[in-house]
N, C-alpha and C positions, 0 to 999 in steps of 0.2 A: 448261432449257426450262420455261416457265410452263404450268400445267395449268388448264383451264377445263371446268366441267360446264355443259352446255346442256340443260335439260329442254324437252320439246316439240320435240326435235331433228328429228323426221321431219315436222314441220308446215311450213307455208308460210314463215313468217318464221324459225322455228328452223333450218330446213335452210340458208337463206341465211346465217345467223349462223355455222353450222358451217363453211361455205365461207370466210367472211371470216377467222375465227380460224385456220383451217388456213393460209390465205394469209399471215397475220401471223406464222406460225411457232410457234403454240401446239400443245400436245398437247390435243386436243379429246376429251372424253368426252360422247357424245350419249346422252340417256335419253328414252324414249318408251314408252307402253303401247300405242300404235298404235290407239287408239279412233277418233281422227279423223286421225291422222298417216298418212303413206304411206311405207313403207320405200323405195320407188323414189326418193324425194327425196334420199336419202343413200347409195344403193347405190354411187355413184361414189367414195365415200370409203372403202369397206370394205377396199380393198387397201393403204391407207396405213398406215405404221408408227405414225403419231402420231394415229390416230383409233380410238376404241373405242366400241362401242354396247352399252348396257344396255337390255334390254327389261324395263321396270319401271314400276309405277304409283307416282307420288310420294305418293299418299295413304297408302301403306304406308311402313314405316320405310325410310329411304334410307341406304345405306352405300356409300361410295366409298373404296377403299384408297389409301394414300399421300397426299401433300399435294394441296391445291387452292389455287390463287391467286384464282380468280374463279368465281362461279356466276351463270348467267343463267337465271331462272325464266320459261319461256315455255310451260309445260304448262298448257293449258286449252282447252276448246272455245271457238271464237271466232266462230261464225256462228249465227244464230237457229235454223237447221234442226237444229243440234247441241244447243245448250243447252236447246231446248224438248223434245228427245227424252230427254236425260239431265240433267234439272235438278238432281238430288241429287248426281250425280257432279261437276257444274259447281261447286256450292257446296263440295263436299269438296276439290276440287283447289285452290280459292282459299283455303280455310281450313286444313284438315289438311295439304295438300300444301305450302302456304307455310310453315306452322309447322315441318314436317319439314326443309325446306330452310334456313330461318333457323337451326335447331338445328345442321344440318350446317355452315353457314357459321361459326357460333360455334365449333364443335369444331375446324374447320380453320383458323380465323383468316383466312377468305377474305372478300373483298369480294363482295357479292351485289347484283345488279340485278334488280328485279321488273318484269315487264311488266304495267302497268296499261293503261287504255283510256280513250278519250274517252267511253265509256258511263258513266263515273262522273259525268258532267254530266247524264245523263238526257236528257229533252226540255227543252233549256235555255231559260231566261228571259232570259239574257244572251248577246249576240252581238257579236263572236266570243267564244269561250270562253277565258278566261285561267286560269292555275293557281290564282288566288285565288277563283274561283267555286266554291261548294260544291255546286252541282247541284240538279236537280229530278227526283228519282227516285221512282217508285212501288215501294215495297219489296215489295208483295204482288202486283204484276202479273206476267205471264208472263216479262217480260224481267228482273224483279228478281233472279232467281237468278244471272244473269251480272253485272248492275250491282252488286249488294250483295257478291258474292264478291270483286269487284275492289276495292270500297271497303274491305271488311274487310282485304283483302290489304295495302292501303296503310297501314291503321291498325296492324296487327301489325308491319309492317316498321319503321315509325317507333318503335313501342314497343321493339323490339329495338335500334334505334339509340340511343334515349335511355337505356334501362335497362342494356343490356349493352355499350354503346359500339361496337356492330357497324358496320362500314363498309357502308352501304346506299345504293342509288340506285333511283329510281322513274321509269320512262318512261311517259307517257300517250300511247298510240299512237292516232293518227287513221287513218281509212280508208286502207289500204295495198293495193297491187295489183302484179301482175307474174307471171312464170312460176312454176309450181308451185302456184298456187291450185287448189283442187278445183273441177272444172267444175260439179258439182251441189250445191254447199254452201249455196246460197240467197242468197249475197251478190250485190250488184247487178251487178258487172262480169262474173263468170263466168256469172251468170244471163242477162244480155243477150247476151253473145257466144255462149253455148250455144244460145239460142233462134234467133239469127241464122244460125248454122251449120246448124241443123236445119231452117231454112226456116219457123220458127214466128213468129207475131206477138210483139212485145216487150211484156211485162207490166209496167206501172207501177202500183205500189200507191199509192193516194191520187190527188190531182189533178195530180201532177207538179211542183208548185211547191216541194216540200221540197228542201232542198239538201244536198250532200255536197262534201267536199274530198278529192281523191284524191292520195296520195303514192306514188311509184314505189319499189319494194322496195330498190333500191341506195341511194336517199336515206335511207330509213328505217334501214337497217343502218348507214350512216355516222353518223347521229344517235345511235343506240344505242351504237355504239362510242365516240364522243366523250364521251357521258354517263358510261359506265362508267369511262373514264379521267380524268374530271374530279373535282373536289373538292366538287361540289354535291350536297347531300343531299335537298332537297325535290323534289317532282315536277316534271317538265319535259315540256311538250307537244312531240311530234315528229310533224309532219304538214305537208301542203301547204295554205297558206291560200287558194289559188285556188279559189273556190267556183263550183259550177254546179248548176242545178236538175236534178232527175232526168228531167224531161220533155225538157229540152235535151240531156241526156246520152244519152238513148235515141236522139234524132235523130243525134247524133254517131256512135253505134254503127252505125246503119243506113248512114250515109255511109261509115264506115270499112270495113265488110264488103261494101259494094256490093250489098246485098240490097234487096228491094222490099217488105219487110213493113211493116205499119202498127203503130202503138202502141195497145194496149188498156189500159184503166184498170180497176183493181179496188179494193176497199175497203182503206183503210190499216190495217195491224195495230195492235193495242193498244199504246200508249205508244211507237210508232215516232217517233223525234225528227224534228221539222220542220226544224230548222236544225243544221248541223254545220260549224264553221269554227274552226280553231285560231288562237289568238293565239300566235305563236312568238317574241315579243320576248325571252323568257328564253333560248331556244335560240340566238338570234342573238347575244345579249350574252355569255352564259356559255360557250357551246360554239363560237361562231363558225360556226354551222351554219344553213343554209337549203337548201331543195330546189333541185336543179340540173336535173332531168329534167322537161321540160314534158309536159303530158298527151298531146299528139299523138304525141310520140316514145315515151313509155311505153306508150301504148295500142297502137301499131303492134307493139312487141315482144311485148306480151301477146297480141294477136290472132294473131301469127305462131306463138306457142307453142301456143295452143289449136288452131289450124288444123293443126298438125303431129301432133296426137294421133291415134291410130287411130280409125277411124270408129265402132267399137263403143263407144268411150268417150263419144261424143256422145250416144248413145241409152241409155246405161246409167243406171239409177236408182241412187240412193245405196245402196251394197251393204253398208255397215257394219252389223253386228249389235249393236244396243244392248240386246238383251233382258236380258242379265245385269246391266246397270247401272241399268235403269229402276226396279228395286225395291230398290236399295241404300240 
């Protein structure tokens, strides 16, 4: 039986990856320090013989006994509300954490896949964004802690590949959504749905003309799985190229939820990208992958998930205590 370590296992994408690799017959070792992850996302796996959970911070030394065949590094804050609260921890997990896991992969002779992001493109001057675009990132802006952590992550991963001959893969993840997203994490889909369910007006930052492209979680996981199993070393975009303006998307949410709220507009945050659309030519060619779930179907499933949450979840503010990390 092959063994795989998945960091960020209690997070949104990480927990779905745990499910997928259990289904594929792997022994899965999940690792998470639960700063932004939620243990409830993986509780259904705890009774399984071939699932282990390590409560651990990957910025500290990482030890996993016995062999490892694969490592998926998905430990990182991934929403603005998180990485603006814990900027130093965000930088550390992308640098120290990645270094620790690359060292572990070298020790175990394991293939490692690093979760990068479309944020490496910053506020892009090229549209759509292909893997050859180097990006337009403000290194000292408030979002720079996340953007640069991911860019460094890619650099050190390629250095380990070239210098040590390590088997590495890099996925650049575009906006992904689905069940297990945190309701109050500040990202556009849970923010809109949460406001709709609470009877609040939907808040659009900026004039609503900025665009995003949303990929459903099962499509994202399939793309990651295929990339891990491929022989391709350079970064690959995995996302849905069907673009929509945030203003139009807010109207879609109102229609989906059957609510009567209006849309209100507030100032756009610093360095918030105005355009976001992946060029997935490489994913199509190399992985024979493209998204299958259209937005209407995916949003219905996502809305049903949020609607099924206890009412107290809708009105709960972010409860995570970041106090011990803000000064690290």
